[in-house]
SEDONU-501207 format. One record per residue (C-alpha): residue in one letter; x negated, y negated, z. Coordinates in steps of 0.5 Angstrom, whole numbers, plus 2048, in hexadecimal, padded with zeros to 3 digits. Layout:
BEGIN
{"A" {X Y Z}},
...
END
This chain:
BEGIN
{"M" {7EC 85E 82B}},
{"G" {7F0 864 828}},
{"F" {7EE 867 821}},
{"L" {7F2 869 81B}},
{"T" {7F1 870 819}},
{"A" {7F2 873 811}},
{"R" {7F9 876 814}},
{"G" {7FB 870 817}},
{"Y" {7F9 86C 811}},
{"R" {7FE 870 80C}},
{"A" {803 871 812}},
{"A" {803 868 812}},
{"K" {803 868 80A}},
{"A" {809 86D 80A}},
{"R" {80D 869 80F}},
{"P" {813 864 80C}},
{"A" {812 85D 80D}},
{"S" {814 85A 813}},
{"A" {81A 855 813}},
{"R" {815 84F 815}},
{"Q" {811 851 80F}},
{"L" {817 851 80A}},
{"R" {819 84A 80D}},
{"D" {812 847 80C}},
{"E" {812 84A 804}},
{"L" {819 847 804}},
{"L" {817 840 807}},
{"I" {810 83F 805}},
{"P" {812 83E 7FC}},
{"E" {817 83A 7FF}},
{"I" {813 835 803}},
{"T" {80E 834 7FE}},
{"R" {814 832 7F9}},
{"L" {817 82E 7FD}},
{"H" {810 82A 7FF}},
{"A" {80F 829 7F8}},
{"E" {816 827 7F6}},
{"N" {814 821 7FC}},
{"Y" {80E 81F 7F8}},
{"G" {80A 823 7FD}},
{"V" {80A 81E 803}},
{"Y" {80F 822 808}},
{"G" {80C 824 80E}},
{"V" {80F 829 814}},
{"R" {814 824 817}},
{"K" {817 822 810}},
{"M" {816 829 80D}},
{"H" {819 82D 813}},
{"A" {81F 828 812}},
{"L" {820 829 80B}},
{"L" {820 830 80C}},
{"R" {825 830 812}},
{"R" {82A 82C 80C}},
{"Q" {829 831 807}},
{"G" {82C 836 80C}},
{"W" {825 83A 80F}},
{"V" {826 83B 817}},
{"I" {81E 83A 817}},
{"G" {81A 837 81D}},
{"R" {815 831 81D}},
{"D" {80F 836 81F}},
{"Q" {811 83A 81A}},
{"T" {812 835 814}},
{"G" {80A 833 816}},
{"R" {808 83A 816}},
{"L" {80B 83B 80F}},
{"M" {808 835 80C}},
{"R" {801 837 80E}},
{"I" {802 83D 80B}},
{"A" {804 83A 805}},
{"G" {7FF 835 805}},
{"V" {803 82F 805}},
{"H" {803 829 809}},
{"G" {806 822 80B}},
{"V" {803 81B 808}},
{"K" {7FF 817 80E}},
{"R" {801 810 80F}},
{"S" {7FB 80C 80C}},
{"K" {7F6 808 810}},
{"K" {7F7 800 810}},
{"V" {7F5 7FD 80A}},
{"F" {7F1 7F7 80A}},
{"T" {7F2 7F3 804}},
{"T" {7ED 7ED 805}},
{"K" {7E6 7EE 808}},
{"P" {7E2 7E8 80A}},
{"D" {7DC 7E7 807}},
{"P" {7D7 7E4 80C}},
{"A" {7D1 7E2 807}},
{"N" {7D6 7DF 802}},
{"E" {7D7 7D7 804}},
{"K" {7DE 7D5 806}},
{"P" {7E1 7CF 803}},
{"R" {7E5 7CB 809}},
{"D" {7EB 7CB 80B}},
{"L" {7EF 7C6 808}},
{"V" {7F6 7C8 80A}},
{"Q" {7F5 7CA 812}},
{"R" {7FC 7CE 811}},
{"R" {800 7C8 80F}},
{"F" {803 7CB 80A}},
{"T" {807 7C6 806}},
{"A" {807 7C2 800}},
{"D" {80A 7BB 7FD}},
{"A" {80A 7BE 7F6}},
{"P" {809 7C4 7F1}},
{"R" {802 7C6 7F0}},
{"K" {7FF 7C3 7F6}},
{"L" {7FE 7C8 7FA}},
{"W" {7FD 7D0 7F8}},
{"V" {7FC 7D5 7FD}},
{"A" {7F9 7DC 7FB}},
{"D" {7FB 7E3 7FF}},
{"M" {7FB 7EB 7FE}},
{"A" {7FF 7F1 800}},
{"Y" {7FF 7F8 7FE}},
{"V" {804 7FD 7FE}},
{"A" {803 805 7FF}},
{"T" {805 809 7F9}},
{"W" {805 810 7F7}},
{"S" {7FF 80F 7F3}},
{"G" {7FB 80B 7F8}},
{"F" {7FB 804 7FA}},
{"A" {7FE 7FE 7F5}},
{"Y" {7FB 7F7 7F7}},
{"V" {7FE 7F1 7F5}},
{"A" {7FC 7EA 7F6}},
{"F" {800 7E4 7F5}},
{"V" {7FF 7DC 7F4}},
{"T" {805 7D8 7F8}},
{"D" {806 7D1 7F7}},
{"V" {808 7CE 7FE}},
{"F" {80D 7C8 7FB}},
{"S" {812 7CD 7F8}},
{"R" {810 7D3 7FC}},
{"R" {80F 7D7 7F5}},
{"I" {80B 7DC 7F3}},
{"V" {808 7DA 7ED}},
{"G" {803 7DF 7EB}},
{"W" {802 7E6 7ED}},
{"N" {7FE 7EC 7EC}},
{"V" {7FE 7F3 7ED}},
{"A" {7F9 7F9 7ED}},
{"S" {7F5 7FE 7F0}},
{"T" {7EF 7FB 7F2}},
{"L" {7ED 7F5 7F6}},
{"K" {7E8 7F3 7F2}},
{"A" {7E8 7EB 7F1}},
{"D" {7E8 7EB 7EA}},
{"I" {7EE 7F0 7E9}},
{"L" {7F2 7EE 7EE}},
{"P" {7F3 7E7 7F1}},
{"L" {7EF 7E4 7EB}},
{"Q" {7F4 7E6 7E6}},
{"A" {7FA 7E3 7EB}},
{"L" {7F6 7DD 7EB}},
{"N" {7F6 7DD 7E3}},
{"M" {7FD 7DF 7E2}},
{"A" {7FF 7D8 7E7}},
{"A" {7FA 7D4 7E3}},
{"W" {7FC 7D6 7DD}},
{"A" {804 7D4 7DF}},
{"A" {801 7CD 7E1}},
{"D" {7FE 7CC 7DA}},
{"G" {7F7 7CD 7DD}},
{"N" {7F7 7C6 7E1}},
{"L" {7F6 7C6 7E8}},
{"D" {7F2 7C0 7EA}},
{"G" {7F5 7BD 7F1}},
{"L" {7F7 7C4 7F3}},
{"V" {7F4 7C7 7F9}},
{"H" {7F4 7CF 7F9}},
{"H" {7F4 7D2 7FF}},
{"A" {7F2 7DA 801}},
{"D" {7EF 7DD 807}},
{"H" {7E8 7DF 808}},
{"G" {7E8 7E6 804}},
{"S" {7E3 7E8 800}},
{"N" {7E7 7E8 7FA}},
{"Y" {7E9 7E1 7FB}},
{"L" {7E2 7DF 7FC}},
{"A" {7DF 7E3 7F6}},
{"V" {7DB 7DE 7F1}},
{"V" {7E0 7E1 7EB}},
{"Y" {7E6 7DE 7EF}},
{"T" {7E3 7D8 7F2}},
{"D" {7DF 7D6 7EC}},
{"R" {7E6 7D7 7E8}},
{"I" {7EA 7D2 7ED}},
{"D" {7E5 7CD 7EB}},
{"E" {7E5 7CE 7E4}},
{"L" {7ED 7CC 7E5}},
{"G" {7EC 7C6 7E9}},
{"A" {7EF 7C8 7F0}},
{"T" {7EB 7C7 7F6}},
{"P" {7EA 7CD 7FB}},
{"S" {7EC 7CE 802}},
{"T" {7EC 7D4 806}},
{"G" {7EE 7D6 80D}},
{"T" {7ED 7DC 811}},
{"V" {7EE 7E3 80E}},
{"G" {7F6 7E5 80E}},
{"D" {7F8 7DE 80F}},
{"S" {7F8 7DB 808}},
{"F" {800 7DA 809}},
{"D" {804 7D9 810}},
{"C" {809 7DF 811}},
{"Q" {80F 7D9 811}},
{"S" {80C 7D7 80A}},
{"V" {80D 7DD 807}},
{"S" {814 7DF 80A}},
{"A" {816 7D8 806}},
{"A" {814 7DB 800}},
{"S" {81A 7DC 7FB}},
{"R" {81D 7E2 7FB}},
{"E" {81C 7E3 7F3}},
{"D" {815 7E3 7F3}},
{"E" {815 7E8 7F9}},
{"E" {819 7ED 7F4}},
{"V" {815 7EB 7EE}},
{"L" {80F 7EF 7F3}},
{"A" {814 7F4 7F5}},
{"G" {815 7F6 7EF}},
{"V" {80E 7F8 7EC}},
{"F" {80E 7FD 7F1}},
END
């Protein structure tokens, strides 16, 4: 391994910048600017393609090197989020539906479920209640938390309010998620006069029934995001 003398150091300081150095000094601020303009989510592949579209002749490896120097990087895909988690300590209501998602009149069978959407600031969780007879979403709520008293309970309250608070003779079906087995939620079902029913986690409403939901209701939920 060599060493640098005082004379060599002075010579290096006086040497004009190389073409690579000059190019890096131009590109690093440009990469920083483009990365910020694209919400700070572009990784090497997208940044390389963007620079090429901007007219820069640059390789993918060079793009990665300059991004590291600039201290910017892409956003990694999030791990799968589980919106419902079973609580083995909770007593579970019987499954009164057995995947027979049919009803002969409104307010006979409601099913409750949850979904999530990734946003720039984190996950947004949506809880909804669907009337099986009409295939319409009769209650919904969006929140940044899965807590029973904040997310699903408010969706149930919306549905109950639209039904004038009288759910006598109605079966409320959900999965075994701890959100739906929480005391605050099950007590509210009893208070409204409905009968609780639970299936396995993720099976509160089958795919065929979901696909039959009205397009209008899907657009209402999509508009929230």
